[in-house]
Backbone as a printed PyTorch tensor [residue, N CA C, xyz], in Angstrom:
tensor([[[172.7800, 244.9950, 168.3550],
         [172.6210, 245.4040, 166.9940],
         [171.4710, 246.3690, 167.0340]],

        [[172.3310, 247.5860, 166.0760],
         [171.0760, 248.5630, 166.1210],
         [171.2600, 249.3230, 164.6730]],

        [[170.3580, 249.5970, 164.4220],
         [169.7640, 249.6050, 163.0030],
         [169.7350, 250.9800, 162.8140]],

        [[170.2180, 251.8110, 162.0780],
         [169.5500, 253.3430, 161.8480],
         [169.7010, 253.6580, 160.5580]],

        [[168.2110, 254.7310, 160.5980],
         [167.8590, 255.2970, 159.0270],
         [167.3590, 256.4240, 159.1780]],

        [[168.6550, 257.1170, 158.5050],
         [167.9110, 258.7220, 158.4840],
         [167.0360, 259.1540, 157.3050]],

        [[166.6820, 260.7720, 156.9230],
         [166.1430, 261.0450, 156.6130],
         [165.9280, 262.5750, 156.8510]],

        [[165.1310, 263.7620, 155.9690],
         [165.0310, 264.4420, 155.7080],
         [166.0890, 265.5080, 155.3710]],

        [[166.6720, 264.7480, 154.1100],
         [167.6850, 265.8660, 153.8620],
         [167.3710, 266.4370, 152.3130]],

        [[168.0480, 267.0150, 151.6330],
         [167.2120, 267.9760, 150.3690],
         [167.7490, 268.9730, 150.3520]],

        [[167.2420, 269.3250, 149.0440],
         [168.1350, 270.9200, 148.1500],
         [167.8540, 271.9240, 149.3740]],

        [[168.6900, 272.8380, 149.6530],
         [167.7930, 274.2820, 150.3710],
         [168.9560, 275.3310, 149.9810]],

        [[168.1280, 276.5550, 150.2220],
         [168.7520, 277.3710, 149.7060],
         [169.6130, 278.0710, 151.0990]],

        [[170.5800, 278.8320, 150.8220],
         [171.1720, 279.2890, 152.1160],
         [170.7170, 280.1730, 153.0290]],

        [[170.5160, 280.1020, 154.0900],
         [169.9020, 280.8190, 155.5780],
         [168.4090, 280.0110, 155.7220]],

        [[168.2370, 278.7920, 155.2410],
         [167.1380, 277.8420, 155.3560],
         [167.4900, 277.2030, 156.8320]],

        [[166.1380, 276.3530, 156.4570],
         [166.6470, 275.2020, 157.7450],
         [166.0120, 274.0060, 157.6080]],

        [[166.5450, 273.1250, 158.1860],
         [166.0060, 271.7690, 157.9200],
         [166.0600, 270.7180, 159.0560]],

        [[165.3140, 269.9380, 159.0150],
         [165.3770, 269.1300, 159.9220],
         [165.7310, 267.7640, 159.6980]],

        [[166.6630, 266.9180, 160.4790],
         [167.4710, 265.5990, 160.4220],
         [166.4650, 264.6240, 160.9780]],

        [[166.0320, 263.4140, 160.7770],
         [165.4630, 262.4380, 161.6180],
         [166.4570, 261.4370, 161.5240]],

        [[166.6670, 260.0760, 162.1690],
         [167.3390, 259.2600, 162.5260],
         [166.6180, 258.1940, 163.3540]],

        [[165.7180, 257.3460, 162.8430],
         [165.1900, 256.6100, 163.3850],
         [166.0340, 255.0780, 164.1990]],

        [[165.8060, 254.4650, 164.9180],
         [167.1300, 253.5890, 165.6380],
         [166.0020, 251.9090, 165.3760]],

        [[166.4630, 250.8830, 165.1700],
         [165.9280, 249.8570, 165.5860],
         [166.7280, 248.9130, 165.8530]],

        [[166.2080, 247.6960, 167.2080],
         [167.2580, 246.6780, 167.5070],
         [166.7180, 246.9470, 168.7570]],

        [[168.7580, 246.8240, 169.3840],
         [169.0940, 246.9250, 170.5450],
         [168.5010, 247.7400, 171.3550]],

        [[168.5930, 248.2390, 172.4140],
         [167.2690, 249.4490, 173.3230],
         [168.1940, 250.6710, 173.0650]],

        [[167.3270, 251.5890, 172.4990],
         [167.8620, 253.0720, 172.0120],
         [168.5120, 253.5470, 172.7320]],

        [[167.9370, 253.9500, 174.3040],
         [168.2620, 254.5110, 175.3960],
         [169.7860, 254.5040, 176.1890]],

        [[170.0530, 252.7470, 175.6920],
         [171.6520, 252.9090, 176.1100],
         [172.4820, 253.3760, 175.7040]],

        [[172.6700, 254.1260, 173.8300],
         [173.5640, 254.5080, 173.3840],
         [173.5090, 255.7450, 173.3890]],

        [[174.7160, 256.3860, 173.7450],
         [175.0540, 258.0200, 172.8570],
         [174.9350, 257.9700, 171.3660]],

        [[174.2830, 258.8960, 170.5920],
         [174.1300, 259.1890, 169.7740],
         [174.6900, 260.0910, 169.2710]],

        [[175.3160, 260.5460, 167.6950],
         [176.3710, 261.6480, 167.0200],
         [175.7900, 261.8010, 165.3810]],

        [[175.9900, 262.8510, 165.4100],
         [176.1580, 263.2740, 163.5730],
         [177.3990, 263.3380, 163.2620]],

        [[177.3110, 262.8850, 162.1530],
         [178.6320, 263.6940, 161.5030],
         [178.3610, 263.6230, 160.1810]],

        [[179.2260, 264.2650, 159.6860],
         [178.8670, 264.9200, 157.7330],
         [179.9640, 265.0920, 157.4110]],

        [[180.0060, 263.9690, 155.8510],
         [181.2420, 264.2210, 154.7520],
         [180.5700, 264.9640, 153.5190]],

        [[181.6350, 266.1320, 153.2180],
         [181.5360, 266.6410, 152.1880],
         [182.2390, 266.3340, 151.2450]],

        [[181.6640, 266.5260, 149.4560],
         [182.7020, 265.9050, 148.7510],
         [184.0180, 266.3330, 148.4750]],

        [[184.7120, 265.3480, 148.6460],
         [186.1650, 265.7760, 148.2050],
         [187.1010, 265.6740, 150.1320]],

        [[186.2140, 265.3740, 151.2930],
         [186.7350, 265.7650, 152.3150],
         [186.0980, 264.8740, 152.9840]],

        [[186.9950, 264.4700, 154.3520],
         [187.1490, 263.2630, 155.2640],
         [185.5160, 263.4770, 155.8980]],

        [[184.9220, 262.6120, 156.8700],
         [183.6010, 262.3920, 157.7400],
         [184.4410, 263.6070, 159.0540]],

        [[183.5700, 264.3910, 159.3580],
         [184.2310, 265.0940, 160.4930],
         [182.5690, 264.8070, 161.3440]],

        [[183.1110, 265.2360, 162.5600],
         [181.8860, 265.4680, 163.2580],
         [181.1310, 266.6090, 163.6940]],

        [[179.8230, 266.2340, 164.0130],
         [179.0210, 267.5650, 163.9960],
         [178.3540, 267.7990, 165.3610]],

        [[177.8400, 266.6160, 166.0780],
         [177.0440, 266.5780, 167.3270],
         [176.9800, 265.4490, 167.8810]],

        [[177.0650, 265.7970, 169.1670],
         [176.8130, 264.6390, 169.7750],
         [175.8080, 264.5770, 171.6210]],

        [[174.7000, 263.9140, 171.9740],
         [173.8020, 263.7500, 173.0400],
         [174.1070, 262.5130, 173.4940]],

        [[174.2060, 262.7080, 174.6770],
         [174.4520, 261.2500, 175.8440],
         [173.1210, 260.8560, 176.0770]],

        [[173.1360, 259.6560, 176.9490],
         [171.9690, 258.6150, 177.0680],
         [170.6580, 259.5620, 177.8030]],

        [[170.7620, 260.0740, 178.7990],
         [169.9690, 260.7240, 179.6990],
         [170.2200, 262.4810, 178.9440]],

        [[169.5990, 262.8660, 177.7020],
         [169.6790, 263.7650, 176.8760],
         [170.1910, 265.3210, 177.7870]],

        [[171.1050, 265.5340, 178.9840],
         [171.1730, 266.2940, 179.8040],
         [172.8630, 266.8400, 178.8850]],

        [[173.4270, 266.4450, 178.0380],
         [174.7030, 266.8340, 177.6960],
         [174.4970, 266.5300, 176.1670]],

        [[174.6610, 267.8040, 175.6380],
         [175.3200, 268.0350, 174.1210],
         [176.9790, 268.7050, 173.6480]],

        [[177.2710, 268.0730, 173.1710],
         [178.2010, 268.8770, 171.9600],
         [178.2570, 268.9320, 171.0460]],

        [[178.7130, 270.2050, 170.3040],
         [179.0290, 270.5950, 168.8890],
         [180.1480, 270.6360, 168.1550]],

        [[180.1850, 270.5870, 166.6150],
         [181.4860, 271.0560, 166.4080],
         [181.3970, 272.5980, 166.3060]],

        [[182.8770, 273.4340, 166.6680],
         [182.4670, 274.5640, 166.5310],
         [181.7110, 275.3680, 165.5710]],

        [[181.9390, 274.6770, 164.1200],
         [181.0010, 275.2580, 162.8530],
         [179.6270, 275.7130, 162.9970]],

        [[179.4510, 274.4990, 163.8570],
         [177.6890, 274.2280, 163.9280],
         [176.7090, 275.3590, 165.2160]],

        [[178.4520, 274.7840, 166.0210],
         [177.6830, 276.0370, 167.6240],
         [176.6180, 277.2830, 167.1340]],

        [[175.6210, 276.6810, 167.9990],
         [174.3050, 277.7570, 167.5330],
         [173.4920, 278.3840, 166.2950]],

        [[174.2670, 277.1280, 165.4440],
         [172.5830, 277.2410, 164.6710],
         [172.0830, 275.5980, 164.2940]],

        [[173.0460, 274.4390, 164.9810],
         [172.7690, 273.2610, 165.0660],
         [171.7750, 272.9350, 166.5040]],

        [[170.8960, 271.8670, 166.7010],
         [170.4370, 271.8260, 167.6490],
         [170.4360, 270.1110, 167.5770]],

        [[170.5310, 269.2230, 168.6940],
         [171.0450, 267.8620, 168.3320],
         [169.8640, 267.4570, 169.6970]],

        [[168.8060, 266.3250, 169.4390],
         [167.6940, 266.1760, 170.6370],
         [167.4930, 264.6860, 170.2010]],

        [[166.6740, 264.0500, 171.0390],
         [166.6440, 262.7350, 171.1440],
         [165.3330, 262.4410, 171.5820]],

        [[164.7200, 261.3890, 171.0790],
         [163.5460, 261.1970, 171.9590],
         [163.3410, 259.2970, 171.9950]],

        [[163.8870, 259.3400, 173.2250],
         [163.8610, 257.6670, 173.5620],
         [162.6020, 256.8330, 173.2780]],

        [[161.0300, 257.5160, 173.4700],
         [160.2660, 257.0720, 173.5940],
         [159.5560, 256.3750, 171.5960]],

        [[160.0910, 257.8350, 171.1750],
         [159.9670, 257.3430, 169.7770],
         [161.5550, 256.4380, 169.1980]],

        [[162.5590, 256.4960, 169.9400],
         [163.4480, 255.8710, 169.4220],
         [164.0050, 256.5430, 168.1360]],

        [[164.2650, 257.7920, 167.9840],
         [164.6140, 258.8510, 167.2230],
         [165.5470, 259.6770, 167.6800]],

        [[166.6860, 259.6350, 166.4520],
         [167.3890, 261.3790, 167.1140],
         [167.2930, 262.5000, 165.9280]],

        [[167.1070, 263.4620, 166.1010],
         [166.9730, 264.8110, 165.2870],
         [168.1560, 265.4680, 165.4030]],

        [[168.5370, 266.0080, 164.2860],
         [169.1620, 267.1800, 164.5230],
         [168.3160, 268.2390, 163.8550]],

        [[168.1000, 269.7620, 164.1250],
         [167.7700, 270.5660, 163.2300],
         [168.3300, 271.5700, 163.3500]],

        [[168.7170, 271.9800, 161.8580],
         [169.7550, 273.0450, 161.1570],
         [169.1900, 274.5380, 160.9370]],

        [[169.7060, 275.2640, 161.3920],
         [169.4760, 277.2080, 161.1300],
         [170.2320, 277.3910, 160.2470]],

        [[169.5770, 278.4940, 159.5930],
         [171.0680, 279.3890, 159.3320],
         [171.5920, 278.5900, 158.0830]],

        [[171.3460, 277.6390, 157.5080],
         [172.7420, 276.6370, 156.5420],
         [173.1290, 277.4460, 155.4450]],

        [[174.4180, 277.2180, 155.0880],
         [174.9260, 277.6120, 154.7160],
         [175.9720, 276.9530, 153.7320]],

        [[175.8310, 277.3900, 152.3710],
         [177.0030, 276.0730, 151.5590],
         [177.7350, 275.3300, 152.0050]],

        [[178.8140, 275.7730, 153.1000],
         [179.7400, 275.0000, 153.6470],
         [178.8550, 273.9000, 154.7780]],

        [[177.5680, 274.0260, 154.3830],
         [176.7550, 272.5690, 155.2870],
         [176.7870, 271.6630, 154.0240]],

        [[176.9630, 271.8830, 153.2440],
         [176.4010, 270.6830, 152.2160],
         [177.2340, 269.3730, 152.1260]],

        [[176.5470, 268.6820, 152.5150],
         [177.1310, 266.6580, 153.0500],
         [176.9560, 265.9810, 153.2220]],

        [[177.0880, 264.5160, 152.4390],
         [176.0230, 263.6540, 153.5830],
         [176.0040, 263.7170, 154.9640]],

        [[174.7870, 263.4460, 155.5470],
         [175.0040, 263.3000, 157.0850],
         [174.5840, 262.0400, 157.6650]],

        [[175.3900, 261.3250, 158.3010],
         [175.2350, 260.5560, 159.1530],
         [174.9290, 260.1060, 160.5810]],

        [[173.9890, 259.7730, 161.1840],
         [173.3190, 259.3880, 162.4340],
         [174.4100, 258.0660, 162.8410]],

        [[174.9130, 258.1370, 163.9760],
         [175.8900, 256.7180, 164.5080],
         [175.7420, 257.0450, 166.0320]],

        [[175.8730, 255.5110, 166.7840],
         [175.5650, 255.3850, 167.8310],
         [176.7410, 254.6670, 168.7860]],

        [[176.7820, 255.0780, 169.9030],
         [177.8900, 254.5830, 170.6120],
         [177.8640, 254.1080, 171.7730]],

        [[178.8420, 253.8540, 172.5700],
         [178.5830, 252.9320, 174.0140],
         [179.0480, 254.1880, 174.7900]],

        [[179.7270, 254.9980, 174.2380],
         [180.4610, 255.9610, 174.8980],
         [180.3950, 257.9000, 174.4070]],

        [[180.4190, 258.6510, 175.2320],
         [179.7020, 259.9510, 174.7450],
         [181.1000, 260.7740, 174.4700]],

        [[181.4320, 260.3830, 172.8630],
         [182.5340, 260.7610, 172.5470],
         [182.5560, 261.8640, 170.8420]],

        [[183.2370, 262.1590, 170.3170],
         [183.4890, 263.1970, 169.5320],
         [184.0860, 262.2570, 168.1240]],

        [[184.5210, 261.4860, 168.4850],
         [185.3330, 260.5580, 167.9010],
         [184.5870, 259.6990, 167.3820]],

        [[184.8340, 259.5720, 165.6310],
         [184.3390, 258.8680, 164.6730],
         [184.6820, 257.1070, 165.1300]],

        [[185.1770, 256.9150, 165.7860],
         [185.9540, 255.4290, 165.8840],
         [185.2810, 254.5610, 166.7380]],

        [[184.6250, 255.7690, 167.7140],
         [184.1130, 255.1110, 168.9200],
         [182.7800, 255.1110, 168.9820]],

        [[181.9930, 255.1560, 167.7030],
         [180.6340, 254.5060, 166.9850],
         [180.5720, 253.4860, 166.4930]],

        [[179.8560, 252.5840, 167.1640],
         [179.8280, 251.0300, 166.2880],
         [178.7830, 251.2110, 164.9620]],

        [[177.5410, 251.8000, 165.5500],
         [176.7550, 251.5870, 164.1850],
         [176.6730, 253.3940, 163.4280]],

        [[176.2450, 252.7830, 162.4920],
         [176.3290, 253.9260, 161.3800],
         [174.8630, 253.7660, 160.7190]],

        [[174.2780, 254.9020, 159.8410],
         [173.0840, 254.9770, 159.3370],
         [173.5440, 254.7230, 157.9430]],

        [[173.2360, 254.8670, 156.4860],
         [173.1950, 255.3840, 155.3130],
         [173.2360, 256.5490, 154.7620]],

        [[173.3250, 256.8790, 155.6790],
         [173.5810, 259.2700, 155.5580],
         [172.3770, 259.4980, 154.4840]],

        [[171.9130, 260.7930, 154.8060],
         [171.0860, 261.6750, 154.0250],
         [171.6760, 262.7700, 153.5850]],

        [[171.3200, 263.1350, 152.1640],
         [172.2190, 264.1950, 151.9340],
         [171.4080, 265.7100, 151.4050]],

        [[172.4350, 266.3760, 152.3490],
         [171.7540, 267.5640, 152.5820],
         [172.2390, 268.3770, 151.6350]],

        [[172.2140, 269.5940, 150.6300],
         [172.6640, 270.7240, 149.4800],
         [172.1010, 271.6760, 149.7950]],

        [[172.9990, 272.7340, 150.5780],
         [172.6740, 274.2160, 150.9280],
         [173.1220, 274.8570, 149.4160]],

        [[172.2960, 275.6730, 148.3810],
         [173.0420, 277.0360, 147.7020],
         [172.7440, 277.7350, 147.9950]],

        [[173.7750, 278.5780, 147.1890],
         [173.7270, 280.1840, 147.4810],
         [173.0420, 281.1920, 146.6610]]])
């Protein structure tokens, strides 16, 4: 069992940066691949980024590639998402999730946080 709690969301302007954090408790953090997903108003949840157990592999959606950076600190049981050059299309609730496999599919993730809202004004 893993409990995930996100933080760091807020209201920013286009071009700004934000760093989201996700703190885990419960099972051994390093045993899980981790991901970020987001859900914009009126849209389905979509994949943003994922990172493997040993943080040597990361994968990003095309919409955030080159602007967002996913990282993890296993000693602190924390997952991060650094978001640069934000634009209004990035407005969404962002969720972190934990999986026993390295995957971009939300169905592959067992544990989910409650989400943190990011709003980007133009």
